[in-house]
N, C-alpha and C positions, 0 to 999 in steps of 0.2 A: 172253691174255697181252698187256698193254698195253706201249707203248713206254717210258712213264714208269717202271712197275715194273721192266721189264727193265734200264733204265739204272741204277736204284737198286741192283739186284743186282750189276751189273757193277762199280760203283764201290765196293762195300762193303770189297773187300780194300784199296783204296786208303785210304779214310776210317778204317779201323780204326787207322791209324798216327797220325792227328792226335790228340793228347792221350794217346798211349800211353806217354809218358815216355821216348821215344828220346833218347839222348845226342846232343849237338851233334856235327857233323862225322861223322855216320854215314852208311853206305851201306845203303839199304833196297831189298831185292829184291821186286818184285811179279811173280809169274808167273800168267799167265792161260791156261787150258787149255779149248779148245772141243771138245766131243764131236761129231764129224762122222760117226758110224757110221749104218748103215742105219736104225736104229730112231728116229733124230732126224730129223724132217721137214726138207726143204729150207727151208720157211718159218721154223721155229724156228732152224735154224742161221743163215740169213741175217739174221734179226732179232738174234739174239745178237751176231753179227759186226758189224752195223751200229752197234748201241748201245755194244759194247765200244770201238769206234773213237773214241767220244766221251769215254770214261773218262779218257784222259791229260789232258783239260783240267782235272781235279781235282788233278793232281800239281804241287806247286810246282817252279819252275824257277829259284828264287833262294833264298838262305839257306844254312845250314851244311850241311844234309844233301843227299846225292845220292840220287835215286830211279832204280833201274835196272829196266826192265821187260823182260819176255820173254813171247812169245806163241806158243803151239803149238796145233795141231789134231791130232785122232786118230781112228782107226776101228780097223782091224786093225793099222795101223802109225801112228807119230807123225811129225809134220812141223813143222819150224821156220817160223814165220811172221815173227816179229821175235826175232832173237837178243838175249841180255842187253845192253841199251843204256841208258846213262844218259840220262835225259830232260832236254833243254835247250830254251830258247826257240828255238833254231836249228833243232832237228831234230823238234820235237813234231808238226809237220804231216806230215812224212815218215813218222813212226811211225804216225800215224793213218791215212794212206792205205794203208800196207803192211798194216795189220790187215784191211782189207777184202779182201785177196787170200787170206785163209785157205782152205785146201783142205778140201773135204768128201770124206772117204774113201769113205764109203757101205758099208763092210765090217762086220766084227765090232766088238766094244766092248772093246778092250784098255786099260781104265782103269789096270790095274796098270803096263803098260808106259808109258803117258802120264805117270804120276806119276814113274816112274824117269827117264824122258826128260828132263822139265823140270828135275827136281832135278839131274841130271847137267849140264845146260847151265849152271846156276849154279855147281855144284861145279868145273867146268872153269875158270871165271873166278875162283873163290874166293868163298865164301858172303859176303854182306854182313853188317852187324851184325844186321839183322832180315830174315827171308826168309818171305814168305807166298805161298801158292799158292791160287788160286781156280779151281774146276773147274765148267763148265756141262755138265750130263749129265742123261740120263733116269733115271739110277740103276740101270741094269741092266748091270753089266760082264759080260764073258765068264766071269770067275772072281771071286766075292766074296772067296774065301779069298786068292788072290794079290794082289788089290787091297788088302785090309787089311794083308797083309805088306809091300807096297810103301809104303803110308802109313806104317806103323811105322818102316821103314828110312829113309824121308825124314826123319822126326822124329829118329831116332837120328843121321843124318848132319848135322843142324843146322837143319832146316827148323823154323820156329817156329809155323806154323799152316797148316792146310789147310781151306778152306771149300768148300762145294758148293752149286750152284743147281740146283733142279729145273726141268726143261724138258719139254714134251711129256707123255708118260705118267707121268713121275716126279712130276708135281704132285699127281696124285690117288691114287697108290699108297702105301698105308702101308707095304708091303713094301719098295719102293724108297727111301722116305724113311728107314725104319730102317737100311737098308744104308748110305745115304749118312751118317747120323749116326755110325755106327760108323767109317766111313773118316775122317770129320772128327775124331772123338775120338782115334783112333790117330795121326793126322798132326799133331795140336796138343799132345796131352799124353801119348800113349803109352797112353791108356786108352779102350778101345772104347766103353765106356758113358758117357763123360764128357758128350758132347753130348746125349744122350738124358735124362740125370739132371737136367740143368739145367732142361728144360722151356722153354728160351728158344731156339728154333731159328730164329727170324726176325730179320732185321736191323730195327733201329728207328731212326727219324729222329734225327739228332744235333741238339741244340737251337741250336748256334751257327753252324755252317757250311753248313746245308742239305743236307749229304750224309748218309751213313748210317754208323753204327758198330755191328757186331755186339756184343751184350751177352755173347755166348758163341759160341765157334767152332762153326759148325754149318751149317745149311741155309737158303737163302732160296728160297721158292717163287715161281716166276714164273707170274703169272695173266694 
C-alpha cells in the first residue's frame, strides 16, 4: 500500500463532488470513517489516518458552496474524531491536526454501528444538500446483514453515497470486496448489486484537477 494510492482513495469522496452538478450555495457533507478494529493492523490504520489528514487540502474554502467534514473511527464502538465542521481557511489546519488523533479501538468490527453513528452526526445538524460517506475497512464486519441494513437506512435517511476503501486483508479477498460492493450499492442507490454490476469499482484519475472521481460508487483498493 503506497502513500500515493492511499491518498487517492482518501480524497475520492471529496473529488466526486467537483463536476457533480451541485447547486450553488449548497452545503456538502463529507463523512470519513476509519476502521480501527483488531483485524486492521496499526500500520494500515496509522497510514490511513496520516493521509486522510491531507485530504482537506482538496476542499475549497471559498465560493458559494460550504463543505462540512466529519471524521469518526470505530471498532466495537464508534468515536468522534472531528464533529461535523464547515471547512474554512481559518480552521483547516486545526481539522487536519485533529484527524491525526483518531482512536484505534482494536476490538470487533461494528461497521453497521459506524454507518449509523456518522449518519446520526450529520442528521443531528441537519443533512446538507449532498451527503457522502467514505469508509476505510478490511471489509469484514461483525455482521454483513446488519451492515447492509445500516447502509440502506442511511440511504433512506438522505445519504447520497457510501464508498468503501479496502485496506489490509480486504485488498486481496474477493469475498470481502463483494461484501463491500453490496454495502456501497445499498448506501448509494438502495440496490445491493448496483456497484458490482457496474464493473467499475476503482476510482479513476480526473482529467482536470489531478484528483479522483469515482465512475461509480464502490470500492477503491489500497495497494
